[in-house]
C-alpha positions as CSV (number, residue, x, y, z in Angstrom):
1,X,-15.4,-8.9,-7.0
2,X,-12.9,-8.4,-9.4
3,X,-9.7,-6.5,-10.4
4,X,-10.0,-2.6,-9.6
5,X,-8.6,-0.8,-12.7
6,X,-5.7,1.3,-13.3
7,X,-7.7,3.7,-15.9
8,X,-9.5,7.1,-15.7
9,X,-7.0,8.7,-13.1
10,X,-3.9,9.4,-11.1
11,X,-3.2,7.4,-7.4
12,X,-5.5,10.0,-5.6
13,X,-8.4,9.0,-8.1
14,X,-7.7,5.8,-7.7
15,X,-8.0,5.8,-4.1
16,X,-11.1,7.2,-3.8
17,X,-13.0,4.4,-5.8
18,X,-10.4,2.1,-4.4
19,X,-12.0,3.1,-0.7
20,X,-15.6,3.0,-2.1
21,X,-14.9,-0.6,-3.5
22,X,-13.5,-1.4,-0.1
23,X,-16.7,-0.5,2.1
24,X,-18.8,-2.5,0.0
25,X,-16.3,-5.8,0.0
26,X,-16.2,-5.5,4.2
27,X,-20.0,-5.1,4.4
28,X,-20.2,-8.2,2.5
29,X,-16.4,-9.6,2.9
30,X,-16.1,-9.8,-1.0
31,X,-12.6,-10.8,-2.5
32,X,-11.1,-7.9,-4.3
33,X,-7.5,-7.6,-5.8
34,X,-7.1,-3.9,-6.1
35,X,-4.5,-1.8,-8.4
36,X,-1.8,-0.2,-6.7
37,X,-3.3,-1.7,-3.1
38,X,0.5,-1.8,-1.9
39,X,1.4,1.5,-2.6
40,X,-1.6,2.6,-1.2
41,X,-1.0,0.1,1.6
42,X,2.2,2.0,2.4
43,X,-0.1,5.2,2.6
44,X,-1.5,3.8,5.5
45,X,-4.7,3.4,4.2
46,X,-6.3,-0.4,4.1
47,X,-8.3,-1.9,1.8
48,X,-10.8,-4.4,2.8
49,X,-10.7,-7.7,0.8
50,X,-12.1,-11.1,1.9
51,X,-12.9,-14.4,0.6
52,X,-16.5,-14.9,-1.2
53,X,-16.4,-15.0,-4.5
54,X,-19.2,-16.0,-6.3
55,X,-18.4,-17.8,-9.7
56,X,-21.2,-17.1,-12.0
57,X,-23.2,-13.7,-11.1
58,X,-21.4,-10.5,-11.9
59,X,-23.5,-7.2,-11.2
60,X,-21.6,-3.3,-12.6
61,X,-21.0,-1.3,-9.8
62,X,-21.8,2.3,-10.7
63,X,-23.3,6.0,-9.3
64,X,-26.5,4.8,-9.8
65,X,-26.5,1.4,-7.6
66,X,-24.0,2.0,-5.6
67,X,-26.1,3.5,-2.0
68,X,-28.7,0.5,-3.3
69,X,-26.1,-2.2,-3.5
70,X,-24.2,-1.3,0.4
71,X,-27.6,-0.7,1.4
72,X,-29.1,-4.2,0.6
73,X,-29.2,-6.8,3.6
74,X,-27.2,-9.5,1.7
75,X,-25.1,-9.8,-2.0
76,X,-24.9,-12.6,-3.4
77,X,-22.8,-12.0,-7.0
78,X,-20.3,-10.1,-7.5
79,X,-19.3,-6.8,-8.5
80,X,-17.3,-5.1,-11.2
81,X,-16.1,-1.8,-10.6
82,X,-14.9,-0.7,-13.4
83,X,-17.3,-0.8,-16.1
84,X,-19.0,2.1,-14.1
85,X,-19.2,6.0,-15.2
86,X,-18.3,7.4,-11.6
87,X,-18.7,11.0,-12.0
88,X,-18.5,11.4,-8.4
89,X,-15.4,9.5,-7.6
90,X,-13.4,10.2,-11.0
């Protein structure tokens, strides 16, 4: 995974988007760098960052594929959570 963005929303929206990314990261043990992680952790919300980082394969994470990716059995690529149009989470 990549670093989550600071764009598109204030802290509340960032928390919701980061939690959505954290759920997938935890399921597939993906490495994520979260924007505002320290502040969010201080609020008692622990965001997961794993160990897996795929060097060449990356797929965009968006409204249309979020649940498909979450419900698949295995994941063999990084996810880019910044090139999405999450109307649900913004």
